[in-house]
py3Dmol code that shows the C-alpha trace and the ligand (Angstrom):
import py3Dmol

protein = """\
ATOM      1  CA  UNK A   1       0.000   0.000   0.000  1.00  0.00           C
ATOM      2  CA  UNK A   2       1.245   3.446  -0.892  1.00  0.00           C
ATOM      3  CA  UNK A   3       1.884   5.714   2.077  1.00  0.00           C
ATOM      4  CA  UNK A   4      -0.185   8.836   1.830  1.00  0.00           C
ATOM      5  CA  UNK A   5      -0.075  12.325   3.260  1.00  0.00           C
ATOM      6  CA  UNK A   6      -3.606  12.729   4.562  1.00  0.00           C
ATOM      7  CA  UNK A   7      -5.131  16.037   5.653  1.00  0.00           C
ATOM      8  CA  UNK A   8      -7.988  15.598   8.102  1.00  0.00           C
ATOM      9  CA  UNK A   9     -10.440  18.358   8.875  1.00  0.00           C
ATOM     10  CA  UNK A  10     -11.158  18.877  12.555  1.00  0.00           C
ATOM     11  CA  UNK A  11     -14.686  20.188  13.125  1.00  0.00           C
ATOM     12  CA  UNK A  12     -17.282  17.697  11.991  1.00  0.00           C
ATOM     13  CA  UNK A  13     -14.691  15.020  11.163  1.00  0.00           C
ATOM     14  CA  UNK A  14     -12.586  14.507  14.307  1.00  0.00           C
ATOM     15  CA  UNK A  15     -14.354  16.788  16.748  1.00  0.00           C
ATOM     16  CA  UNK A  16     -18.142  16.628  17.102  1.00  0.00           C
ATOM     17  CA  UNK A  17     -18.418  20.412  17.236  1.00  0.00           C
ATOM     18  CA  UNK A  18     -21.754  20.518  15.434  1.00  0.00           C
ATOM     19  CA  UNK A  19     -23.697  19.006  18.323  1.00  0.00           C
ATOM     20  CA  UNK A  20     -22.616  21.931  20.540  1.00  0.00           C
ATOM     21  CA  UNK A  21     -22.479  24.730  17.982  1.00  0.00           C
ATOM     22  CA  UNK A  22     -25.591  24.177  15.854  1.00  0.00           C
ATOM     23  CA  UNK A  23     -28.047  24.582  18.784  1.00  0.00           C
ATOM     24  CA  UNK A  24     -26.178  27.746  19.845  1.00  0.00           C
ATOM     25  CA  UNK A  25     -26.387  29.106  16.315  1.00  0.00           C
ATOM     26  CA  UNK A  26     -30.137  28.613  16.141  1.00  0.00           C
ATOM     27  CA  UNK A  27     -30.657  30.010  19.654  1.00  0.00           C
ATOM     28  CA  UNK A  28     -28.755  33.151  18.638  1.00  0.00           C
ATOM     29  CA  UNK A  29     -29.882  33.711  15.051  1.00  0.00           C
ATOM     30  CA  UNK A  30     -33.304  32.096  14.923  1.00  0.00           C
ATOM     31  CA  UNK A  31     -34.672  31.877  18.466  1.00  0.00           C
ATOM     32  CA  UNK A  32     -37.698  29.661  18.934  1.00  0.00           C
ATOM     33  CA  UNK A  33     -36.985  27.657  15.786  1.00  0.00           C
ATOM     34  CA  UNK A  34     -36.241  23.954  16.177  1.00  0.00           C
ATOM     35  CA  UNK A  35     -33.885  22.737  13.450  1.00  0.00           C
ATOM     36  CA  UNK A  36     -34.450  19.172  12.261  1.00  0.00           C
ATOM     37  CA  UNK A  37     -32.646  16.817  14.610  1.00  0.00           C
ATOM     38  CA  UNK A  38     -29.222  16.017  13.267  1.00  0.00           C
ATOM     39  CA  UNK A  39     -28.520  12.339  13.044  1.00  0.00           C
ATOM     40  CA  UNK A  40     -24.971  12.827  11.892  1.00  0.00           C
ATOM     41  CA  UNK A  41     -21.892  14.848  12.667  1.00  0.00           C
ATOM     42  CA  UNK A  42     -21.307  16.786   9.455  1.00  0.00           C
ATOM     43  CA  UNK A  43     -20.820  20.441  10.072  1.00  0.00           C
ATOM     44  CA  UNK A  44     -21.816  22.160   6.878  1.00  0.00           C
ATOM     45  CA  UNK A  45     -21.768  25.788   8.029  1.00  0.00           C
ATOM     46  CA  UNK A  46     -22.447  27.115   4.550  1.00  0.00           C
ATOM     47  CA  UNK A  47     -25.583  24.995   4.433  1.00  0.00           C
ATOM     48  CA  UNK A  48     -26.935  26.707   7.545  1.00  0.00           C
ATOM     49  CA  UNK A  49     -26.589  30.316   6.399  1.00  0.00           C
ATOM     50  CA  UNK A  50     -29.842  30.161   4.444  1.00  0.00           C
ATOM     51  CA  UNK A  51     -31.757  28.816   7.454  1.00  0.00           C
ATOM     52  CA  UNK A  52     -30.465  31.488   9.826  1.00  0.00           C
ATOM     53  CA  UNK A  53     -31.202  35.195   9.964  1.00  0.00           C
ATOM     54  CA  UNK A  54     -27.579  36.173   9.569  1.00  0.00           C
ATOM     55  CA  UNK A  55     -24.756  36.756   7.139  1.00  0.00           C
ATOM     56  CA  UNK A  56     -21.844  34.417   6.525  1.00  0.00           C
ATOM     57  CA  UNK A  57     -19.494  36.920   8.188  1.00  0.00           C
ATOM     58  CA  UNK A  58     -21.611  37.275  11.350  1.00  0.00           C
ATOM     59  CA  UNK A  59     -21.958  33.516  11.533  1.00  0.00           C
ATOM     60  CA  UNK A  60     -18.208  32.930  11.185  1.00  0.00           C
ATOM     61  CA  UNK A  61     -17.465  35.455  13.931  1.00  0.00           C
ATOM     62  CA  UNK A  62     -19.998  33.797  16.234  1.00  0.00           C
ATOM     63  CA  UNK A  63     -18.542  30.329  15.565  1.00  0.00           C
ATOM     64  CA  UNK A  64     -14.986  31.618  15.928  1.00  0.00           C
ATOM     65  CA  UNK A  65     -15.824  32.910  19.401  1.00  0.00           C
ATOM     66  CA  UNK A  66     -17.251  29.536  20.471  1.00  0.00           C
ATOM     67  CA  UNK A  67     -14.213  27.679  19.141  1.00  0.00           C
ATOM     68  CA  UNK A  68     -11.872  29.561  21.450  1.00  0.00           C
ATOM     69  CA  UNK A  69     -13.974  29.085  24.602  1.00  0.00           C
ATOM     70  CA  UNK A  70     -12.249  26.958  27.208  1.00  0.00           C
ATOM     71  CA  UNK A  71     -15.642  25.460  28.115  1.00  0.00           C
ATOM     72  CA  UNK A  72     -16.180  24.308  24.521  1.00  0.00           C
ATOM     73  CA  UNK A  73     -12.872  22.432  24.579  1.00  0.00           C
ATOM     74  CA  UNK A  74     -13.724  20.822  27.900  1.00  0.00           C
ATOM     75  CA  UNK A  75     -17.138  19.648  26.724  1.00  0.00           C
ATOM     76  CA  UNK A  76     -16.837  18.724  23.065  1.00  0.00           C
ATOM     77  CA  UNK A  77     -16.424  15.028  22.248  1.00  0.00           C
ATOM     78  CA  UNK A  78     -14.658  13.284  19.369  1.00  0.00           C
ATOM     79  CA  UNK A  79     -16.735  12.044  16.448  1.00  0.00           C
ATOM     80  CA  UNK A  80     -17.575   8.353  16.847  1.00  0.00           C
ATOM     81  CA  UNK A  81     -14.818   6.149  15.418  1.00  0.00           C
ATOM     82  CA  UNK A  82     -12.376   9.032  14.825  1.00  0.00           C
ATOM     83  CA  UNK A  83      -9.666   7.827  17.211  1.00  0.00           C
ATOM     84  CA  UNK A  84      -9.829   4.255  15.864  1.00  0.00           C
ATOM     85  CA  UNK A  85      -9.729   5.497  12.258  1.00  0.00           C
ATOM     86  CA  UNK A  86      -6.766   7.789  12.879  1.00  0.00           C
ATOM     87  CA  UNK A  87      -5.000   4.991  14.768  1.00  0.00           C
ATOM     88  CA  UNK A  88      -5.516   2.733  11.738  1.00  0.00           C
ATOM     89  CA  UNK A  89      -4.045   5.370   9.380  1.00  0.00           C
ATOM     90  CA  UNK A  90      -1.068   5.709  11.716  1.00  0.00           C
ATOM     91  CA  UNK A  91      -0.505   1.941  11.753  1.00  0.00           C
ATOM     92  CA  UNK A  92      -0.702   1.894   7.956  1.00  0.00           C
ATOM     93  CA  UNK A  93       2.197   4.376   7.903  1.00  0.00           C
ATOM     94  CA  UNK A  94       0.362   7.385   6.480  1.00  0.00           C
ATOM     95  CA  UNK A  95       1.436  10.903   7.445  1.00  0.00           C
ATOM     96  CA  UNK A  96      -1.434  12.739   9.064  1.00  0.00           C
ATOM     97  CA  UNK A  97      -2.110  16.461   9.188  1.00  0.00           C
ATOM     98  CA  UNK A  98      -5.024  17.984  11.058  1.00  0.00           C
ATOM     99  CA  UNK A  99      -5.961  20.877   8.789  1.00  0.00           C
ATOM    100  CA  UNK A 100      -8.612  23.237  10.112  1.00  0.00           C
ATOM    101  CA  UNK A 101     -10.084  26.664   9.487  1.00  0.00           C
ATOM    102  CA  UNK A 102     -10.155  27.272  13.225  1.00  0.00           C
ATOM    103  CA  UNK A 103      -8.369  30.524  14.003  1.00  0.00           C
ATOM    104  CA  UNK A 104      -4.809  30.265  15.320  1.00  0.00           C
ATOM    105  CA  UNK A 105      -5.177  33.145  17.716  1.00  0.00           C
ATOM    106  CA  UNK A 106      -8.001  35.547  18.349  1.00  0.00           C
ATOM    107  CA  UNK A 107      -7.747  39.001  19.799  1.00  0.00           C
ATOM    108  CA  UNK A 108     -10.580  39.620  22.253  1.00  0.00           C
ATOM    109  CA  UNK A 109      -8.841  42.189  24.381  1.00  0.00           C
ATOM    110  CA  UNK A 110      -6.292  39.499  25.114  1.00  0.00           C
ATOM    111  CA  UNK A 111      -4.951  36.944  22.691  1.00  0.00           C
ATOM    112  CA  UNK A 112      -6.279  33.417  23.028  1.00  0.00           C
ATOM    113  CA  UNK A 113      -4.080  30.664  21.781  1.00  0.00           C
ATOM    114  CA  UNK A 114      -6.496  28.416  19.950  1.00  0.00           C
ATOM    115  CA  UNK A 115      -3.580  26.269  18.821  1.00  0.00           C
ATOM    116  CA  UNK A 116      -2.832  25.450  22.461  1.00  0.00           C
ATOM    117  CA  UNK A 117      -6.454  24.718  23.334  1.00  0.00           C
ATOM    118  CA  UNK A 118      -6.917  22.534  20.266  1.00  0.00           C
ATOM    119  CA  UNK A 119      -3.648  20.692  20.766  1.00  0.00           C
ATOM    120  CA  UNK A 120      -4.558  19.955  24.418  1.00  0.00           C
ATOM    121  CA  UNK A 121      -7.905  18.569  23.255  1.00  0.00           C
ATOM    122  CA  UNK A 122      -6.181  16.298  20.705  1.00  0.00           C
ATOM    123  CA  UNK A 123      -3.791  15.168  23.443  1.00  0.00           C
ATOM    124  CA  UNK A 124      -6.590  14.467  25.906  1.00  0.00           C
ATOM    125  CA  UNK A 125      -8.288  12.247  23.329  1.00  0.00           C
ATOM    126  CA  UNK A 126      -5.043  10.376  22.436  1.00  0.00           C
ATOM    127  CA  UNK A 127      -5.018  11.749  18.886  1.00  0.00           C
ATOM    128  CA  UNK A 128      -2.077  14.190  19.162  1.00  0.00           C
ATOM    129  CA  UNK A 129       0.717  11.558  19.190  1.00  0.00           C
ATOM    130  CA  UNK A 130      -0.632  10.045  15.958  1.00  0.00           C
ATOM    131  CA  UNK A 131      -0.488  13.192  13.833  1.00  0.00           C
ATOM    132  CA  UNK A 132       2.503  14.934  12.255  1.00  0.00           C
ATOM    133  CA  UNK A 133       1.121  18.399  12.579  1.00  0.00           C
ATOM    134  CA  UNK A 134      -1.850  20.543  13.582  1.00  0.00           C
ATOM    135  CA  UNK A 135      -2.457  23.413  11.180  1.00  0.00           C
ATOM    136  CA  UNK A 136      -4.941  26.170  12.014  1.00  0.00           C
ATOM    137  CA  UNK A 137      -5.896  29.188   9.932  1.00  0.00           C
ATOM    138  CA  UNK A 138      -4.096  32.468  10.737  1.00  0.00           C
ATOM    139  CA  UNK A 139      -7.061  34.300   9.161  1.00  0.00           C
ATOM    140  CA  UNK A 140     -10.429  32.681   9.893  1.00  0.00           C
ATOM    141  CA  UNK A 141     -12.009  34.697   7.064  1.00  0.00           C
ATOM    142  CA  UNK A 142      -9.567  33.407   4.475  1.00  0.00           C
ATOM    143  CA  UNK A 143     -11.686  30.545   3.152  1.00  0.00           C
ATOM    144  CA  UNK A 144      -9.090  29.368   0.615  1.00  0.00           C
ATOM    145  CA  UNK A 145      -6.495  28.746   3.304  1.00  0.00           C
ATOM    146  CA  UNK A 146      -7.012  24.990   3.492  1.00  0.00           C
ATOM    147  CA  UNK A 147      -6.794  24.294  -0.215  1.00  0.00           C
ATOM    148  CA  UNK A 148      -3.644  26.451  -0.486  1.00  0.00           C
ATOM    149  CA  UNK A 149      -2.092  24.676   2.489  1.00  0.00           C
ATOM    150  CA  UNK A 150      -3.019  21.237   1.103  1.00  0.00           C
ATOM    151  CA  UNK A 151      -1.164  22.094  -2.122  1.00  0.00           C
ATOM    152  CA  UNK A 152       1.786  23.614  -0.273  1.00  0.00           C
ATOM    153  CA  UNK A 153       2.178  20.487   1.880  1.00  0.00           C
ATOM    154  CA  UNK A 154       1.649  18.162  -1.081  1.00  0.00           C
ATOM    155  CA  UNK A 155      -1.188  16.311   0.634  1.00  0.00           C
ATOM    156  CA  UNK A 156      -2.573  13.339  -1.319  1.00  0.00           C
ATOM    157  CA  UNK A 157      -5.971  12.921   0.319  1.00  0.00           C
ATOM    158  CA  UNK A 158      -8.252  15.220   2.308  1.00  0.00           C
ATOM    159  CA  UNK A 159     -10.977  14.085   4.664  1.00  0.00           C
ATOM    160  CA  UNK A 160     -13.496  16.902   4.779  1.00  0.00           C
ATOM    161  CA  UNK A 161     -17.128  17.409   5.756  1.00  0.00           C
ATOM    162  CA  UNK A 162     -17.980  20.700   4.043  1.00  0.00           C
ATOM    163  CA  UNK A 163     -19.023  19.971   0.436  1.00  0.00           C
ATOM    164  CA  UNK A 164     -17.834  23.362  -0.883  1.00  0.00           C
ATOM    165  CA  UNK A 165     -14.430  22.878   0.696  1.00  0.00           C
ATOM    166  CA  UNK A 166     -14.282  19.309  -0.650  1.00  0.00           C
ATOM    167  CA  UNK A 167     -14.923  20.569  -4.188  1.00  0.00           C
ATOM    168  CA  UNK A 168     -12.078  23.099  -3.885  1.00  0.00           C
ATOM    169  CA  UNK A 169      -9.712  20.214  -3.074  1.00  0.00           C
ATOM    170  CA  UNK A 170     -11.017  18.167  -6.024  1.00  0.00           C
ATOM    171  CA  UNK A 171     -10.525  21.152  -8.345  1.00  0.00           C
ATOM    172  CA  UNK A 172      -6.947  21.447  -7.058  1.00  0.00           C
ATOM    173  CA  UNK A 173      -6.340  17.840  -8.133  1.00  0.00           C
ATOM    174  CA  UNK A 174      -6.614  16.242  -4.699  1.00  0.00           C
ATOM    175  CA  UNK A 175      -8.391  13.053  -3.728  1.00  0.00           C
ATOM    176  CA  UNK A 176     -11.154  13.668  -1.228  1.00  0.00           C
ATOM    177  CA  UNK A 177     -13.202  11.675   1.214  1.00  0.00           C
ATOM    178  CA  UNK A 178     -16.368  13.661   1.888  1.00  0.00           C
ATOM    179  CA  UNK A 179     -17.340  12.654   5.357  1.00  0.00           C
ATOM    180  CA  UNK A 180     -20.879  12.318   6.546  1.00  0.00           C
ATOM    181  CA  UNK A 181     -22.180  12.907   3.086  1.00  0.00           C
ATOM    182  CA  UNK A 182     -25.878  13.069   2.499  1.00  0.00           C
ATOM    183  CA  UNK A 183     -25.585  14.612  -0.936  1.00  0.00           C
ATOM    184  CA  UNK A 184     -25.109  11.729  -3.269  1.00  0.00           C
ATOM    185  CA  UNK A 185     -24.551  13.973  -6.298  1.00  0.00           C
ATOM    186  CA  UNK A 186     -20.972  14.450  -5.114  1.00  0.00           C
ATOM    187  CA  UNK A 187     -20.204  10.771  -5.786  1.00  0.00           C
ATOM    188  CA  UNK A 188     -19.986  11.539  -9.513  1.00  0.00           C
ATOM    189  CA  UNK A 189     -16.411  12.832  -9.175  1.00  0.00           C
ATOM    190  CA  UNK A 190     -13.838  10.087  -9.613  1.00  0.00           C
ATOM    191  CA  UNK A 191     -11.510  11.712  -7.068  1.00  0.00           C
ATOM    192  CA  UNK A 192     -14.177  12.004  -4.390  1.00  0.00           C
ATOM    193  CA  UNK A 193     -15.580   9.218  -2.266  1.00  0.00           C
ATOM    194  CA  UNK A 194     -18.443   9.782   0.167  1.00  0.00           C
ATOM    195  CA  UNK A 195     -18.169   8.156   3.576  1.00  0.00           C
ATOM    196  CA  UNK A 196     -20.797   7.967   6.266  1.00  0.00           C
ATOM    197  CA  UNK A 197     -18.625   6.639   9.079  1.00  0.00           C
ATOM    198  CA  UNK A 198     -14.973   6.503  10.034  1.00  0.00           C
ATOM    199  CA  UNK A 199     -14.884   2.845   8.911  1.00  0.00           C
ATOM    200  CA  UNK A 200     -15.876   4.062   5.449  1.00  0.00           C
ATOM    201  CA  UNK A 201     -13.264   6.849   5.618  1.00  0.00           C
ATOM    202  CA  UNK A 202     -10.535   4.255   6.219  1.00  0.00           C
ATOM    203  CA  UNK A 203     -11.877   2.022   3.438  1.00  0.00           C
ATOM    204  CA  UNK A 204     -11.964   5.003   1.032  1.00  0.00           C
ATOM    205  CA  UNK A 205      -8.320   5.885   1.768  1.00  0.00           C
ATOM    206  CA  UNK A 206      -7.349   2.260   1.179  1.00  0.00           C
ATOM    207  CA  UNK A 207      -8.840   2.605  -2.304  1.00  0.00           C
ATOM    208  CA  UNK A 208      -6.793   5.777  -2.920  1.00  0.00           C
ATOM    209  CA  UNK A 209      -3.526   4.274  -1.615  1.00  0.00           C
TER     210      UNK A 209
END
"""
ligand_1 = """\
1
MG
Mg -15.422 20.636 9.058
"""
view = py3Dmol.view(width=600, height=400)
view.addModel(protein, "pdb")
view.setStyle({"model": 0}, {"cartoon": {"style": "trace"}})
view.addModel(ligand_1, "xyz")
view.setStyle({"model": 1}, {"stick": {}})
view.zoomTo()
view.show()
């Protein structure tokens, strides 16, 4: 099996952020409205903008502020099967990069080190020793950061849960596993495999290797 450089998104793929953030988003931007119960972990922020009374920028700022809360890091759980899947990749000899749009640091009167908080969370859940590097976005509003970084690092495969982001990787010539995919139309791309569990993520990467 070929050894791959695999970029793994954090929120919605490793970290079950959606189950904490989505209810907060609706409480803030559409109070009283009950979104359909989410059965899965996918964290398609773009897909929520139309349901919420807000703009993409306001939504990103709100999410950014949650992502640097100490309480969020203490509470949020890994996505089911993530540790086992990442362990499997590690045993197969792949190089693993956690590649996230989370902000590196945020200035809220004092600078929060999101890198530190995120790294501690990965350590607490036994994921940190398995990955080569944790890469966060210096500019949360730069939405092409991940695709640029994936090219810069020469990553072979990306595991991603936001369909728009996934398509940017495909257009840049990368292989992509679209995690938690409920939009079957994306399966038409030969370089993109949809996976609905971490077991399927591992199986998809075995096909790419
Ligand atoms: Mg994500």
